[in-house]
C-alpha positions in Angstrom: 106.6 -59.7 -44.6 109.1 -61.4 -42.2 110.8 -58.1 -41.5 107.4 -56.4 -41.0 106.5 -59.1 -38.4 109.5 -58.3 -36.3 109.1 -54.5 -36.8 105.5 -54.6 -35.6 106.4 -56.2 -32.4 108.6 -55.2 -29.5 110.4 -58.4 -28.8 112.3 -60.9 -30.9 110.1 -63.8 -29.7 106.9 -62.0 -30.4 108.3 -60.8 -33.7 109.0 -64.3 -34.8 105.5 -65.5 -33.8 103.9 -62.6 -35.7 106.1 -63.1 -38.8 105.2 -66.8 -38.8 101.5 -65.9 -38.8 101.9 -63.4 -41.5 103.8 -65.8 -43.8 101.4 -68.6 -43.0 98.4 -66.5 -44.1 100.2 -65.4 -47.2 101.2 -69.0 -47.9 97.7 -70.4 -47.5 96.2 -67.5 -49.6 98.7 -68.3 -52.4 97.9 -72.0 -52.2 94.2 -71.3 -52.4 94.8 -69.0 -55.4 96.8 -71.8 -57.0 93.9 -74.2 -56.5 91.5 -71.8 -58.1 93.8 -71.2 -61.0 94.1 -75.0 -61.6 90.3 -75.3 -61.3 89.4 -72.7 -63.9 92.6 -72.9 -66.0 93.4 -69.2 -65.7 92.9 -66.1 -63.6 92.5 -62.4 -64.3 95.8 -60.6 -64.6 97.4 -63.8 -65.8 100.9 -62.4 -65.9 100.7 -61.5 -62.2 98.6 -64.2 -60.6 98.4 -67.2 -62.9 100.6 -69.5 -64.9 104.0 -71.0 -64.3 105.7 -67.6 -63.8 102.9 -66.0 -61.8 103.9 -64.8 -58.4 100.5 -65.2 -56.8 100.1 -68.9 -57.5 103.8 -69.8 -56.8 104.4 -67.7 -53.7 103.2 -70.5 -51.4 106.3 -72.6 -52.5 108.6 -69.9 -51.1 106.3 -69.5 -48.1 106.7 -73.2 -47.2 110.4 -72.8 -47.1 110.1 -69.6 -45.0 107.8 -71.4 -42.5 110.3 -74.3 -42.3 112.9 -71.8 -41.1 110.5 -69.8 -38.8 109.1 -72.9 -37.1 112.7 -74.1 -36.5 112.2 -77.9 -36.4 115.8 -78.6 -35.6 115.9 -81.8 -33.6 114.4 -85.1 -35.0 115.2 -88.6 -34.0 117.8 -90.3 -36.1 115.3 -92.9 -37.5 112.9 -90.1 -38.4 115.6 -88.2 -40.2 116.6 -91.2 -42.2 112.9 -91.9 -43.1 112.2 -88.3 -44.1 115.3 -88.2 -46.2 114.4 -91.3 -48.1 110.8 -90.2 -48.5 112.1 -86.8 -49.8 114.3 -88.5 -52.5 111.3 -90.7 -53.5 109.0 -87.7 -53.9 111.6 -85.8 -56.0 112.4 -88.9 -58.0 108.7 -89.5 -58.7 108.4 -85.9 -59.9 110.7 -86.8 -62.9 108.3 -89.5 -64.0 104.9 -88.2 -62.9 105.2 -84.6 -64.1 105.4 -83.9 -67.8 104.8 -81.0 -70.2 101.1 -82.1 -70.2 100.8 -81.7 -66.4 99.0 -78.6 -65.3 101.5 -76.6 -63.4 101.1 -75.2 -60.8 98.5 -77.5 -59.5 98.1 -80.1 -56.7 100.9 -82.0 -58.5 103.2 -79.2 -57.3 103.0 -80.7 -53.9 105.1 -83.6 -55.1 108.5 -81.7 -55.5 107.7 -79.2 -52.8 107.0 -81.9 -50.2 110.0 -83.8 -51.3 112.2 -80.8 -50.8 110.7 -80.1 -47.4 111.3 -83.7 -46.3 114.9 -83.6 -47.5 115.6 -80.3 -45.6 114.0 -81.8 -42.5 116.2 -84.8 -42.7 119.2 -82.5 -42.2 122.8 -83.5 -42.7 122.6 -86.7 -40.8 125.6 -88.6 -42.4 124.2 -91.9 -41.1 121.0 -91.6 -43.3 121.0 -93.2 -46.7 119.8 -90.0 -48.4 122.6 -87.9 -46.8 125.2 -90.5 -47.8 124.0 -90.3 -51.4 123.7 -86.6 -51.6 127.1 -86.0 -49.9 129.0 -87.9 -52.6 131.7 -85.8 -54.3 130.0 -85.9 -57.7 126.7 -84.6 -56.4 128.2 -81.9 -54.1 130.3 -80.6 -57.0 127.3 -80.4 -59.2 125.4 -78.7 -56.3 128.1 -76.1 -55.9 127.8 -74.9 -59.4 124.1 -75.6 -59.8 122.9 -72.0 -59.3 125.4 -70.6 -61.8 124.5 -73.4 -64.2 120.8 -72.6 -63.7 121.4 -68.9 -64.6 123.6 -69.7 -67.7 121.5 -72.4 -69.2 118.6 -70.1 -69.9 120.3 -67.8 -72.4 122.0 -70.8 -73.9 118.6 -72.5 -74.5 117.2 -69.3 -76.0 120.1 -68.9 -78.5 120.0 -72.6 -79.3 116.3 -72.3 -80.1 116.9 -69.4 -82.5 120.0 -71.0 -84.2 119.1 -74.7 -84.4 115.3 -74.8 -83.6 113.5 -76.0 -80.6 114.6 -79.6 -80.5 115.6 -81.8 -77.6 119.1 -82.3 -79.1 119.8 -78.6 -79.4 118.6 -77.9 -75.9 120.6 -80.8 -74.4 123.7 -79.5 -76.2 123.0 -75.9 -75.0 122.6 -77.0 -71.4 125.9 -79.0 -71.7 127.8 -76.1 -73.2 126.5 -73.7 -70.6 128.3 -75.8 -68.0 131.6 -74.1 -68.9 130.6 -70.5 -68.2 128.8 -71.8 -65.1 132.0 -73.2 -63.7 134.0 -70.1 -64.6 131.6 -67.7 -63.1 131.4 -69.9 -60.0 135.2 -69.8 -59.6 135.8 -66.2 -60.6 132.7 -64.4 -59.4 130.6 -66.3 -56.9 133.3 -67.8 -54.7 135.3 -64.6 -54.4 132.2 -62.7 -53.4 131.0 -65.4 -51.0 134.3 -65.7 -49.2 135.5 -62.1 -49.3 136.2 -60.5 -46.0 134.7 -57.3 -47.4 131.2 -58.8 -47.2 131.4 -60.5 -43.8 
């Protein structure tokens, strides 16, 4: 949709404006669809529109991120950056305690982690802010570097653990821990060589 916005216009500025409107409409539509899904509990074509893995009711989360880029809010006062960073951490932290397996998801509760993420991104990399100082620690940045590889590897580990040892919290915790090793190896030997290869730049 973003590419279509630029393609349908003749100038870069107009293209960005049109792309922003297109993504905004899609984001609002998806958000409304999510509210309807949460209201009735399900929607027709559940696999496509409804449920945790449904694209229709989750697309607005991606749309919010895209709008954040398209709107280009780059310069904020230092105090505002610090406040938004702390608020973002509080929102995300609250998600761990407020959301549970009984929580209807997606629903309005989805705004909690999404808004927290948006606030953190808006706060930027201001090293003087408390949120940035916390997140820039060596431990957290190291975990952040391998987080995507770990995310990919832990899923098959959880599935096999469920088959072999049953669906228990202990087996899942062990599987997630064990999946850290292939995550680190794939990050070092696959992800980093591709990211920093001159062939792709």
